[in-house]
Structures are given as C-alpha cells and as structure tokens.
N, C-alpha and C positions, 0 to 999 in steps of 0.2 A: 591454408585456405585463403590467405591474403594475396590473391592473384587478381589481376585486372580482368575485365570482361573480354578484352581483345585477346589476351593470352588463352582464355578458355575457348574462345571461338577458333583460334588456331589449332588447339588440341582436338577440337571436334571436326576439323577438316574443312572449315568454312573459309572461303576466299572473298576478297573485296575486289570488285571490278574497278578498273581505272576510270577516273572522271574524264568526260569528253566535253571539250569546249569548242564551240563553233566560232570561227574567226569572222567577225562581222566587220566588213570594211567601212570606213568612214563614208558618209554620204548615202548610205543605203536608204535612209528616211527620205532624202530628197529624190532619189530614184523612184521610190514608192509614190511620192506626191506627183511626180511627173506622169507616172502611169495613170494615176487617178484623174488628173486633169485631162489627159488625152482621151480616156474612156468617157469622161463626162462630156467633153466637147463633142465627140462623135455621137454619143447617145442622145444628147439634147438636140443636136442638129437633125437627127433622123426623126425625132418626135415632132419637131417644128416644120419639117419639109412639107408634109401633106397639108398641114394647117395653113402655111403661108401660100401654098399653091391654090387651095380652094377658097381662101379668104380674099384673094386678089381679084377685083373685077376684070382687070385686063389679062390677056393671055401672056403667059411666061414661056419664053422659048424653050423647047424640049432639051436643047443642048445645055442650057443653064441649069435645068432641073437635074439632068444626069450628072453634070459636073459637081453640083452641090452634094448630091448623094454620094458620089465617089469620094469627095473630101471627107465626108462623115465616116465612110467605111475605112478610109485610110487612117483616120484618127483612132478608131477603135482597134484596128489591126496593130498600129504602132504601140498603143497602150498595152495590148495583150502580149505583144512580142517582148516587151521589157521584162516580163515574167519568165522568159525562156533562158536557156543557157547559151544562146548564140550571142557572141560579142558584137556582131554587126547590127543587132537590133537597136543599139544605142544610136548609131549613125542613121538608121532608117527613121527613128523617132525624131531626130534633129531635122532631117530633111522634110518630114511631114509637118513639123511645127513651123517651118519657114515657108513651105510651099502653099499651105492652105490659106493663111491670111493674105498672101500675095495674090492668089487667084481671086479671092473674094473682093479685095480692094480694087483690082484691075477690072472686074466685071460689075462692080457696084452692088455686090451681094445678090441674093436670090430675089429680094424685093426692096430691101432698105440698105443704104450705105453703112448704117450703124452695125450691120452684121460683120463687115470687114474690120471695123474698129474694135468690136468685141473680140474677134478672132485674133487681132494683133496683140491686144492686151494679154489674152491667154497664151499666145505664142511667146511673149516675153517671159512670162512666169514659167512656162514649160522649159524653155531653153535654159533659163537660170537654174531650175531644179535639175535638169539633165547635166549641166556642167558641174554643179556641186556634187552630183551623185555618179560621176563618171567611173569611179573605182568599183561601184557595185554592179556595173553592167555585166551581164552573163552570170549573175549570182542570185538565182531565185530564192535560195535558202536564206540569204541575208535579207532580202525583201520580206520574206515570210516572218522572220524574227522581228523586223522593224514593225511590220503590221500587227504582230502579236503584242507589241509594247504600247500600241495605241489603245486607249480604253474603249471598250465596246459601246458604252453610252455615247462617247464622242463620235464614233462611227455612225451610230443611229441618228444622232443630231445632224451630222453632215448630210445624211440621206434625206432627212426631213427638210432641211434647208434647201436642198436641191429640188425637192418636190414643190415646195412653196415658190421657189423661183420660177419653175416651169409654169405653175398655175398663174402666177402674177403676169408673166409674159403672155400666156394664152388669153387671159382676161383683158389685157391691154390690146391684143390683136382683135378681140371681139368688140372693141370700142365701147366699153362700159361707161355709163354716165356717172362718174364719181361724185359730181356735185349733187345729183339726185340721191345718191346713197347717203351722203353726209346730211342732207336736209331731212331725210325720213328715218335715219338710224335711231334717233332719240324716241320718236313716236313708237317704233316697233320694239325698242328696248323696254319700254314701260309695260309691254305685254308679258314680260318674264314674271312679274309679280303674280298675275292671274294664272299663268302656266304652273307656277310652283304651288299656288293655293289649290288648283285643281288636282295636281298630283299628290300633294300631302293629304288632302281630304279623302281622295279615292283610296290611297294606300292604307289609311287608318280603317276605313270601312272594309277593305279587302282583307286585312289581317284578322279582323273580328270574324268575318264570314268564313275565312279559311280555317281558323281554329275550330269554329263550331262545325264546319263541314268535315274536318279531319276527325274530330271526336265522333261525329255521326257515322263516318265510314268505318271507324274501328269499333263502333258499338254493336252489341248483339241484340239491341232493341230494334225490331223490324220497322217501327215508325221513324226513328232517327236515321236508320240506315237508308230507308226508302226516300225520305225527304232530301238527305244529302246527295244521294245518287241522282235524283231528278234534277236538283239544282246544278250539279256539275255537268250533267249530260246536256241540259238545255243551253247553258251559257258557254259551254265549250263547243257546242255543236252549231251555233248560229254566229254570224259575223257581228263584230262589235258595232259597226256602223248601223246595222239593222236594229240592234238593241237600243242604241242611242235614239234613233228615230221613233222606235216603239214607245220609249219612255217620254220623249218630248212631244210627240204629235198624237200618238194613239191613246195614251192614258186619258186625256180630257174627253175623248169621245165616249168612254165608258160612262162617265157621269152624264153626258148629254143624252145617251141612249136610255139611261134610267130616269131622266127628267129631274135630276137633283142638282140644282145650281150650286149648292154647297159642296157637293162632291166634285163638280167641275172645277170649282175654285181650288179645292184641295189638290186635285191631280194636275192642275196646270202649273208646271214648273218653268223656271227660267232656264236658259241654255246652260248657265253655270251650274245650277242645281242638277239638271238632267245629266250633265257631263260627269259630275262627281258620282252620282248614283249609278250611271251606266258603266263607268270605268271600274268602280268598286265592285259591282256585281260580276263583271266579266273577269277581272283579275283575281277576285276571290275564288272563283271556280277553278282557275288554273293553280292558284297557290294552295288549294285544298290538298292536292297531291303532294306538294312540297312539305306541308305541315305533317301530313300523314307519314311520309317517309322519315321525317325528322323524329317524330314520336316513336316510330318503330325501330329507329336506330339505337335507342336506349335499351340496354340489355334487360332481359326478363328478371335477372337476379336483383336489379335495383327495385323493381316493383314488388317482388317477393319480400325483400328486406323491409320495404315500407309497410307492407301488410303485417309482417311480423312485429313491427313496432306499434301496431294498432292504429295506423293512419287511415283516415277515410279516403274515398276515391278522389275528392277534391284536394285534400291535403297532399296526397301522393302526386297528383299532377302538378300542384303549385310548388311543392318543396323538392321533389326528386326528379320527375320526368321532364317537365318543361325547361328547367334551368339547363339540363344537359342537352335537350333537343335544340335549344337556341343556337348552339354552335354549328349545327348542321343546317338550320333553317336560314340563318342570316345571309350567307353568300347568294343563294338563288333568289331570296327575297329582295336583296339589293339589285340584282339584275332585273327583276320584275319592276321595281320602282323606276329604274332608268328607262326601261321600255315603255312604261306607263307615261312617263314624262314626255316622251316623244309622241305617244298616241293621243295626248291632249289636243294635238292638231286636228283630230277628227271632230272635236267639239265645234271647231270653226264652221263646219258645214251646217250646224244648227242655226246659224245666224245670230250670234251673240251681239249685244249692244257694244258700242265703242267704249263705253266706260268700264266694261268688264270683259273686254276682248283679249284673248291670249295672243301669242306671237303670230301664229298662222292666220288667224282671223284679221289681224292688223295688216298682214301682208296682202291678204285678199282685198281689203279696203284700199290699200295704196295702189295696187296695180289695176284695180277696177276703175279708179279715177283717171288712170293714165295707162292705156292699153299697150303703149310702146315700151313700157318699163317693167315688163313682167320678169325678165331675167334678173334685173337689179333687186327687185323686191323679194323674189324667192331666194336669191343668194344671201341676202341679209337674214332671212328667217332660218335658212340652213346653217349659217354661221352661228347664230344665237343658240339653236338647238345643239349644235356640235360643242360649243363652249360649255353649256350646261352639262352635257354628257361627260365631258372631260373632267369637270370639277367634281361631280358626284362619283365618278369612277375612282378618282384619287381618294376621296374620303371613304368609299366603300372598301378599298384595299386596306386602308389603315384600320378600319373597324374589323375586318376579317382577321388581320394579324393580331389585334388586341384580343378578340374573342378566342382565337385559336391558340393563344399563348399557353404553353404547357402540353399541347396535344400534337403540335407539328414538330418534325425533326429539324433541328437547327444545327448550326456549326458550333454549338457549345462544347465545353471541354469534357471529354470523356476519356477515361483511363481504361485501356485494354491490356490485360496482363495475360501472357501466354506462358504457362509453365513449361520448362524444358528440363527433362531428366537427363543428367549426365552422371556416368559412373566415375566417381572421384576416387582415385587411388593415391598411393604415395604416403608421405609422412604426415600430411595434413589431415587425412581422413581415413575411414575404414574402407577397405576394399569391398566392392559389391554393394555398398550402401549409397543409393542415389541421393544427390543433393539437388534441391529445386532452385532454379535460377529464374526469376520472373523478369522478363524483358518487356517493357512497355513504354509507350510514349503518350503524352497528353497534349492537347492543344494549348493548354495554359502554360506548360513548362517545357523544358527540353528533355533529352533522353535521360536514361538512368545514369547514375554517376559512374557506372562501370565496375563497381566492386562486387565480388562474389563472396558468398559466405564460406 
C-alpha cells in the first residue's frame, strides 16, 4: 500500500499533459507602450480637432483640417497594426511617428505651434519604444502577455489620467478664468459644511420615517397600512422641488388663512429647516420600500424561533429581525444618502441666507454677481459635489464589506475532497476491496503529499 499517488494515477490510466511555455521576446513591453502612445495620440487628436476648429474665431484652411485628421487616423492605424502578425507594421509605425510631427511643425499645427512640439516629444518616445521593442514586431501573443502583466488598476489609472489631461486642455481652450476660480474657491468650499448638515439631518429623519413606514406596510392593522401607503404614494408621486416649496412657502399661508399669528410663526421655516424636512420626507418614502424588503429578507423561521422563546413583537424586531435586516438595508441606504447629498442643491432655489448657504446656493451668489463667470462658478460646485460623492462612496464600500463579512463569498481557504474509488489488488490489499483516496487542494496549503493508504 506504500505507493505514491503518481504511481496510482498511472495504474488508473491517467496521463499528464506536457507544459506549454510561450516564448516572450525581449522588448514586447516597449512594443506595447509604443502602440498605446500611437493610439492615444491619434484618439486625443480626433477629440480636439472639432474643438480647435470651432473655438477659433478665424477660418482654418480646409486642407489643414483634412491633413490634421489624416495624421490622427494614421496614428490610430499604426498603433492598431502593431497588434497584428505583419512584420512590416513596425516600419509603418516608425514612418508615422516621424511624418506626423514633421507635418505639424512645417504647417504650424492646426491652430497652435505647440501642437507640433507636443507631437515631436511623443514621436521621440514612440521611436525609442519601437526600437527597444523591435524583436516583438509581428508577435501579438507576446504583446498580449505583456499587457496581462500590467496590473488592471494601473491601466485604469492611466485611462483616468488621459481623461483628466483631455479635460484640462479643453478647459484651457475655453479660456477659463483661473484667477476667479482661486478667489472664490474658499467661499464656495465653506458651503460643504451646510451641505453635509442638510444631508445628515435629512437622512436621520428619512431612516426613522422609512422604518415606521416599512412596519406600517407590513402591518395587518388597516390604519397603519393606510397611513404608510398614503405617505409613500404622495411623496413618491410628487416632485421633490414642489414638496420643498410647499413646505417653505405654502405652510405659512395655512396659519394666515386661519388668522392665527402663532401658527404662522410656527409654520414659517428657514430654508435650511425646510430643506431638512423636505428631503427627509421625500427620501423616507423611497427608503420605506428598502426597509420593507430588508425586513422581509429575514427568514420566517427566525421570527418563529423568537416567538417560541416568548419574545414580544418589539423584542423580536430589536433582537432578531432588524440586526439581520441591516445587512440588506445598508447598501441601498448608502446610495440614497449620496443621492440626497447631491439633491441638497435644490435647497438653493429656496433662497437661503449666505451664512447658511450650501454649495450650489453659494455658486448662484457668485455668478449672479458676475454674469460672465457662470462656467467657472458651476465647475467649482460640480467639482465639490464630485469630491464629496467620491469620499462617501469609498467609505460606503468599506462599510458594506464590514457588514457583509461572513455572508459574502471570498477567496478564503476551502478544502474540497473528492473521493476516488480504486480497486486495489496485489500483495498490499485484498482484491475487490476499494480503497478511498482523497485528492484535494486548499488555498492555504499545497497539494496532498502524494501518499496512498
């Protein structure tokens, strides 16, 4: 019985396939970089061609526009052909890398002479990468392997850098007033405090209303069911901006019609208070269905077990149902908070005071004082909202992973054993009596030691 596992496999008629190794020539990574540079140069040029043409007050000769577009197409074609099996694609790429900057320099670019200088710098990098990657020409398999060795996150980062570069150049062509942006950035940045206070206050109110509404929707009491149904129907069926104006402008009229000055004072809210109330009521109606689905996701057996232990309805909810429903409720609730944080911009239409104005209201005040700087003001507001969204999205993902720990499938070590029955004969065992050999592999360790009983 003291035989190795490989001997047992040979007796069972199993064969091992020979290993296959791909010969990756040196310089395949440089060939890949050259292809990326050519593709990026051509793609960015095609993006900027119409922008440059339409942003120039003077007319640009049609032959120069056609020549610029042809150069961009040639760069894209050269980069794409480097992925082919044709050996001459390398020479074509070198020719394009030399010809394009020469044409741009000789013509002074489509609009600016700096276009030729930028193309010349890219050409030097492309030719250097092509020379170093000469051995990989006509080897798309080698380029594919080199591309697979580049981390995915690095590729995504390169794409984002390219997008930011294009946006920066576009904004420069639009002649943004960067000094105006620097002078008003701090004033608008201070509005983040009130944006967050609005969002946090509204989400707290929304969570309370959503929990009560979900319990009402699941209740068999006709009063609770009817009230929760009316609440969700009204606030989901009317626009948020209408609800904000109803709370801010229409409520004081009720006290005025009744002739009660005390009621008028009670129902007269500031824009900040009306914003919290309106956002909380609106999002609470939508989150009611989220909470209802989360409560219903808990198995009926859990509630039955709580009843068997003699728990009351409140104890069952607090100790059994809600702790398990939170795992389902948190991800969509986080999304609702991020959406609410952006919808705080609607409060700016109510006309909040400068001392309690959020980001968008401050942007309104800035560009209302200078009508020629609307683009700069709104870009600052958009950037601030984008930054807040990115930050809270990061923390939301971490919270989801923490709450979902133990419920999500991860790459943890799992041992899978597959019993294999072999009829072991000979001197070491009894004929016709199967011996069980468990062949398994775990992520934490290596394969079995190869010994068979």
